[in-house]
NUNUDO-81079 format. One line per field, with one value per atom (N, C-alpha, C): atom name; x, y, z. Coordinates in nm, 3 decimals, padded with zeros to 5 digits. Layout:
// residues N
atomo CA	...;
c1 X	...;
c2 Y	...;
c3 Z	...;
// end
This chain:
// residues 150
atomo N	CA	C	N	CA	C	N	CA	C	N	CA	C	N	CA	C	N	CA	C	N	CA	C	N	CA	C	N	CA	C	N	CA	C	N	CA	C	N	CA	C	N	CA	C	N	CA	C	N	CA	C	N	CA	C	N	CA	C	N	CA	C	N	CA	C	N	CA	C	N	CA	C	N	CA	C	N	CA	C	N	CA	C	N	CA	C	N	CA	C	N	CA	C	N	CA	C	N	CA	C	N	CA	C	N	CA	C	N	CA	C	N	CA	C	N	CA	C	N	CA	C	N	CA	C	N	CA	C	N	CA	C	N	CA	C	N	CA	C	N	CA	C	N	CA	C	N	CA	C	N	CA	C	N	CA	C	N	CA	C	N	CA	C	N	CA	C	N	CA	C	N	CA	C	N	CA	C	N	CA	C	N	CA	C	N	CA	C	N	CA	C	N	CA	C	N	CA	C	N	CA	C	N	CA	C	N	CA	C	N	CA	C	N	CA	C	N	CA	C	N	CA	C	N	CA	C	N	CA	C	N	CA	C	N	CA	C	N	CA	C	N	CA	C	N	CA	C	N	CA	C	N	CA	C	N	CA	C	N	CA	C	N	CA	C	N	CA	C	N	CA	C	N	CA	C	N	CA	C	N	CA	C	N	CA	C	N	CA	C	N	CA	C	N	CA	C	N	CA	C	N	CA	C	N	CA	C	N	CA	C	N	CA	C	N	CA	C	N	CA	C	N	CA	C	N	CA	C	N	CA	C	N	CA	C	N	CA	C	N	CA	C	N	CA	C	N	CA	C	N	CA	C	N	CA	C	N	CA	C	N	CA	C	N	CA	C	N	CA	C	N	CA	C	N	CA	C	N	CA	C	N	CA	C	N	CA	C	N	CA	C	N	CA	C	N	CA	C	N	CA	C	N	CA	C	N	CA	C	N	CA	C	N	CA	C	N	CA	C	N	CA	C	N	CA	C	N	CA	C	N	CA	C	N	CA	C	N	CA	C	N	CA	C	N	CA	C	N	CA	C	N	CA	C	N	CA	C	N	CA	C	N	CA	C	N	CA	C	N	CA	C	N	CA	C	N	CA	C	N	CA	C	N	CA	C	N	CA	C	N	CA	C	N	CA	C	N	CA	C	N	CA	C	N	CA	C	N	CA	C	N	CA	C	N	CA	C	N	CA	C	N	CA	C;
c1 05.682	05.554	05.529	05.570	05.550	05.620	05.739	05.813	05.731	05.669	05.593	05.465	05.406	05.288	05.327	05.437	05.485	05.524	05.590	05.629	05.506	05.402	05.279	05.211	05.210	05.151	05.230	05.362	05.447	05.421	05.407	05.378	05.246	05.147	05.019	05.034	05.117	05.142	05.213	05.309	05.381	05.287	05.201	05.107	05.012	04.958	04.866	04.937	05.059	05.135	05.163	05.201	05.229	05.104	04.991	04.865	04.826	04.847	04.814	04.903	05.034	05.127	05.097	05.068	05.036	04.902	04.809	04.682	04.704	04.793	04.825	04.891	04.983	05.048	04.946	04.854	04.751	04.663	04.636	04.555	04.626	04.759	04.837	04.865	04.901	04.946	04.864	04.766	04.682	04.726	04.631	04.662	04.762	04.758	04.852	04.994	05.008	05.142	05.194	05.105	05.147	05.193	05.119	05.158	05.291	05.310	05.436	05.553	05.542	05.651	05.671	05.563	05.573	05.657	05.627	05.700	05.840	05.859	05.994	06.088	06.042	06.124	06.145	06.040	06.053	06.152	06.148	06.243	06.386	06.407	06.542	06.590	06.501	06.537	06.575	06.490	06.518	06.641	06.662	06.782	06.907	06.905	07.018	07.040	06.932	06.944	07.001	06.951	07.002	07.148	07.186	07.327	07.418	07.376	07.458	07.474	07.374	07.381	07.435	07.469	07.524	07.423	07.296	07.192	07.135	07.193	07.142	07.167	07.062	07.073	06.971	07.017	06.925	06.874	06.942	06.894	06.763	06.738	06.613	06.492	06.513	06.403	06.352	06.442	06.404	06.343	06.370	06.325	06.178	06.125	05.986	05.890	05.776	05.677	05.625	05.595	05.551	05.429	05.338	05.217	05.247	05.361	05.394	05.419	05.449	05.472	05.343	05.228	05.101	05.096	05.173	05.180	05.223	05.314	05.357	05.246	05.170	05.056	04.952	04.922	04.825	04.874	05.004	05.062	05.050	05.079	05.067	04.922	04.831	04.688	04.643	04.691	04.657	04.701	04.823	04.874	04.794	04.765	04.691	04.549	04.480	04.343	04.343	04.438	04.447	04.475	04.563	04.595	04.472	04.383	04.259	04.155	04.141	04.034	04.063	04.186	04.218	04.180	04.214	04.177	04.026	03.954	03.810	03.731	03.781	03.712	03.766	03.888	03.955	04.035	04.143	04.235	04.170	04.089	04.030	03.932	03.837	03.738	03.805	03.896	03.962	04.041	04.113	04.191	04.100	03.990	03.898	03.837	03.803	03.748	03.854	03.978	04.087	04.106	04.107	04.123	04.007	03.886	03.770	03.786	03.830	03.853	03.962	04.067	04.174	04.123	04.040	03.986	03.899	03.811	03.724	03.806	03.903	03.986	04.069	04.123	04.201	04.114	03.990	03.900	03.875	03.856	03.834	03.959	04.076	04.201	04.220	04.198	04.208	04.109	03.989	03.886	03.933	03.991	04.038	04.162	04.260	04.388	04.387	04.313	04.313	04.185	04.084	03.958	03.876	03.914	03.838	03.760	03.629	03.544	03.559	03.515	03.523	03.437	03.489	03.412	03.313	03.219	03.118	03.186	03.287	03.358	03.429	03.492	03.559	03.458	03.348	03.244	03.188	03.167	03.116	03.216	03.345	03.447	03.439	03.426	03.414	03.286	03.177	03.049	03.058	03.121	03.134	03.218	03.327	03.411	03.330	03.262	03.182	03.068	03.004	02.897	02.951	03.071	03.133	03.159	03.207	03.227	03.094	02.992	02.858	02.807	02.821	02.772	02.844	02.974	03.047	03.017	02.970	02.935	02.797	02.701	02.565	02.540	02.619	02.602	02.703	02.654	02.741	02.735	02.849	02.846	02.781	02.704	02.644	02.745	02.708	02.799	02.832	02.746	02.774	02.847	02.884	02.961	02.877	02.743	02.657	02.629	02.627	02.596	02.454	02.436	02.306	02.293	02.183	02.165	02.157	02.233	02.238	02.115;
c2 01.658	01.612	01.666	01.789	01.849	01.767	01.717	01.635	01.514	01.447	01.326	01.357	01.472	01.515	01.539	01.610	01.635	01.505	01.416	01.287	01.204	01.202	01.130	01.191	01.323	01.391	01.356	01.359	01.321	01.176	01.088	00.948	00.934	01.011	01.009	01.049	01.150	01.194	01.085	01.018	00.910	00.793	00.759	00.649	00.680	00.802	00.838	00.831	00.880	00.875	00.730	00.649	00.508	00.437	00.460	00.395	00.437	00.564	00.612	00.547	00.542	00.479	00.330	00.262	00.120	00.097	00.190	00.180	00.190	00.279	00.290	00.162	00.107	-00.017	-00.130	-00.131	-00.235	-00.233	-00.115	-00.104	-00.168	-00.169	-00.224	-00.373	-00.416	-00.555	-00.635	-00.573	-00.643	-00.615	-00.622	-00.585	-00.678	-00.807	-00.897	-00.879	-00.859	-00.833	-00.698	-00.598	-00.466	-00.478	-00.555	-00.575	-00.648	-00.749	-00.823	-00.730	-00.648	-00.557	-00.451	-00.403	-00.306	-00.363	-00.486	-00.546	-00.588	-00.633	-00.670	-00.551	-00.441	-00.320	-00.266	-00.269	-00.224	-00.308	-00.439	-00.529	-00.497	-00.479	-00.447	-00.314	-00.214	-00.083	-00.091	-00.156	-00.164	-00.249	-00.354	-00.435	-00.350	-00.271	-00.183	-00.082	-00.021	00.078	00.013	-00.105	-00.173	-00.212	-00.258	-00.296	-00.174	-00.067	00.054	00.124	00.112	00.178	00.085	-00.039	-00.133	-00.184	-00.179	-00.221	-00.359	-00.430	-00.562	-00.656	-00.717	-00.803	-00.915	-01.034	-01.146	-01.198	-01.167	-01.212	-01.144	-01.025	-00.955	-01.033	-01.114	-01.196	-01.293	-01.343	-01.443	-01.381	-01.253	-01.187	-01.148	-01.123	-01.078	-01.195	-01.168	-01.276	-01.322	-01.449	-01.504	-01.431	-01.391	-01.324	-01.189	-01.130	-01.000	-01.010	-01.130	-01.147	-01.137	-01.141	-01.118	-00.977	-00.885	-00.749	-00.750	-00.837	-00.848	-00.898	-00.995	-01.047	-00.937	-00.866	-00.757	-00.646	-00.617	-00.515	-00.553	-00.679	-00.725	-00.721	-00.761	-00.756	-00.612	-00.521	-00.379	-00.326	-00.357	-00.307	-00.366	-00.495	-00.558	-00.502	-00.489	-00.436	-00.289	-00.212	-00.071	-00.056	-00.141	-00.135	-00.163	-00.245	-00.277	-00.166	-00.112	-00.018	00.127	00.173	00.314	00.361	00.286	00.336	00.336	00.251	00.242	00.343	00.374	00.469	00.611	00.624	00.753	00.765	00.841	00.850	00.908	01.011	01.075	00.983	00.926	00.838	00.714	00.654	00.535	00.568	00.680	00.718	00.744	00.814	00.841	00.713	00.619	00.493	00.410	00.414	00.345	00.407	00.539	00.607	00.573	00.568	00.530	00.389	00.297	00.161	00.155	00.235	00.241	00.296	00.400	00.460	00.360	00.290	00.191	00.080	00.029	-00.080	-00.032	00.088	00.143	00.156	00.198	00.208	00.070	-00.031	-00.167	-00.223	-00.194	-00.241	-00.173	-00.041	00.029	-00.028	-00.058	-00.114	-00.249	-00.332	-00.463	-00.454	-00.373	-00.369	-00.280	-00.169	-00.074	-00.081	-00.150	-00.158	-00.031	00.061	00.186	00.183	00.193	00.192	00.321	00.318	00.440	00.551	00.672	00.786	00.832	00.910	00.965	01.049	01.125	01.210	01.124	01.015	00.926	00.866	00.818	00.760	00.866	00.986	01.095	01.129	01.125	01.151	01.052	00.924	00.821	00.843	00.871	00.892	01.013	01.121	01.240	01.213	01.138	01.106	01.021	00.919	00.833	00.909	00.999	01.080	01.172	01.226	01.309	01.232	01.108	01.023	00.997	00.966	00.941	01.063	01.180	01.301	01.328	01.308	01.335	01.231	01.113	01.010	01.033	01.084	01.099	01.235	01.333	01.466	01.482	01.480	01.493	01.637	01.697	01.833	01.833	01.939	01.955	02.027	02.051	02.117	02.259	02.321	02.457	02.459	02.342	02.337	02.329	02.331	02.321	02.175	02.137	01.998	01.963	01.844	01.797	01.654	01.621	01.486	01.388	01.277	01.177	01.090;
c3 00.558	00.508	00.367	00.341	00.209	00.101	00.132	00.035	-00.007	00.091	00.061	-00.017	00.010	-00.066	-00.212	-00.234	-00.370	-00.438	-00.363	-00.418	-00.459	-00.376	-00.410	-00.532	-00.541	-00.657	-00.783	-00.774	-00.887	-00.928	-00.828	-00.856	-00.931	-00.893	-00.965	-01.110	-01.135	-01.273	-01.353	-01.289	-01.356	-01.385	-01.290	-01.310	-01.424	-01.428	-01.537	-01.672	-01.677	-01.802	-01.843	-01.745	-01.772	-01.823	-01.759	-01.800	-01.943	-01.974	-02.108	-02.213	-02.185	-02.279	-02.294	-02.183	-02.191	-02.260	-02.245	-02.317	-02.468	-02.509	-02.652	-02.701	-02.621	-02.660	-02.665	-02.569	-02.564	-02.689	-02.740	-02.862	-02.981	-02.977	-03.089	-03.073	-02.950	-02.934	-02.833	-02.768	-02.670	-02.527	-02.432	-02.294	-02.225	-02.252	-02.184	-02.235	-02.366	-02.420	-02.371	-02.365	-02.315	-02.169	-02.090	-01.950	-01.940	-02.026	-02.027	-02.055	-02.158	-02.192	-02.086	-02.026	-01.917	-01.803	-01.764	-01.653	-01.692	-01.814	-01.859	-01.861	-01.916	-01.921	-01.779	-01.697	-01.558	-01.480	-01.501	-01.434	-01.475	-01.605	-01.654	-01.597	-01.594	-01.542	-01.393	-01.313	-01.170	-01.140	-01.219	-01.200	-01.225	-01.331	-01.361	-01.249	-01.200	-01.092	-00.966	-00.929	-00.810	-00.825	-00.943	-00.965	-00.965	-01.031	-01.039	-00.905	-00.820	-00.689	-00.581	-00.618	-00.521	-00.420	-00.453	-00.360	-00.391	-00.488	-00.523	-00.406	-00.354	-00.238	-00.251	-00.285	-00.301	-00.168	-00.058	00.072	00.110	00.058	00.084	00.034	-00.067	-00.120	-00.016	00.067	00.166	00.292	00.315	00.437	00.433	00.314	00.303	00.327	00.392	00.409	00.272	00.260	00.130	00.075	00.162	00.115	00.048	00.079	00.020	-00.130	-00.178	-00.321	-00.402	-00.335	-00.404	-00.462	-00.404	-00.457	-00.602	-00.639	-00.778	-00.868	-00.818	-00.895	-00.912	-00.804	-00.812	-00.905	-00.900	-00.987	-01.133	-01.164	-01.303	-01.348	-01.261	-01.295	-01.316	-01.230	-01.245	-01.380	-01.419	-01.548	-01.663	-01.657	-01.767	-01.777	-01.664	-01.666	-01.709	-01.658	-01.697	-01.846	-01.898	-02.040	-02.125	-02.073	-02.144	-02.127	-02.005	-01.974	-02.015	-02.000	-02.024	-02.164	-02.271	-02.404	-02.427	-02.356	-02.377	-02.295	-02.174	-02.087	-02.100	-02.145	-02.144	-02.016	-02.023	-01.910	-01.785	-01.800	-01.682	-01.612	-01.688	-01.625	-01.564	-01.637	-01.584	-01.457	-01.459	-01.341	-01.221	-01.242	-01.131	-01.076	-01.164	-01.117	-01.044	-01.091	-01.022	-00.883	-00.875	-00.747	-00.653	-00.706	-00.623	-00.569	-00.653	-00.607	-00.501	-00.520	-00.421	-00.288	-00.295	-00.173	-00.098	-00.170	-00.105	-00.041	-00.114	-00.063	00.056	00.049	00.160	00.286	00.269	00.384	00.444	00.360	00.409	00.479	00.422	00.485	00.620	00.628	00.756	00.857	00.810	00.898	00.953	00.866	00.908	00.997	00.958	01.029	01.153	01.147	01.258	01.342	01.288	01.361	01.355	01.266	01.253	01.123	01.136	01.018	00.939	00.814	00.732	00.791	00.783	00.834	00.728	00.771	00.679	00.571	00.607	00.511	00.406	00.448	00.352	00.255	00.306	00.219	00.125	00.176	00.092	-00.018	00.013	-00.088	-00.204	-00.172	-00.276	-00.357	-00.290	-00.359	-00.452	-00.407	-00.492	-00.617	-00.601	-00.717	-00.816	-00.767	-00.854	-00.919	-00.844	-00.901	-01.011	-00.990	-01.094	-01.221	-01.208	-01.326	-01.395	-01.316	-01.372	-01.448	-01.388	-01.456	-01.587	-01.589	-01.713	-01.819	-01.780	-01.878	-01.936	-01.855	-01.906	-01.971	-01.935	-01.994	-02.107	-02.229	-02.346	-02.396	-02.432	-02.486	-02.626	-02.651	-02.783	-02.872	-02.996	-03.089	-03.046	-02.965	-02.919	-02.785	-02.736	-02.612	-02.488	-02.499	-02.383	-02.351	-02.224	-02.190	-02.232	-02.279	-02.320	-02.273	-02.211	-02.161	-02.276	-02.265	-02.372	-02.371;
// end
């Protein structure tokens, strides 16, 4: 279990770095072009990895349910929206809002698939993250470093 926790933490660091880099690219060439290049380079990289490791299998394309390909559409939309939002909101605020959206959606998916509604603790977690984002947006530091209400 520890391995998967470390792996998920590492994945979060990679995602934040990727969003920041794509946000910089988006500022230069636009969010849709940044998303296009992100996916083009990612496709080339994964194709090379699959070919080099001997795991390229076109039959796998036919085995997945058709609805699973929406994941690619959602992924492309995520990259494009993140490329647009990250430079405008800042990496921390954008990441926290993305995580809040993921938490809310995960609770709804669990509710639909498992029949278990969100717990009070889960809802409180989302509210606390959103409240933290709100506080950091309305409280601006003054020149002496003390928070001052905007």
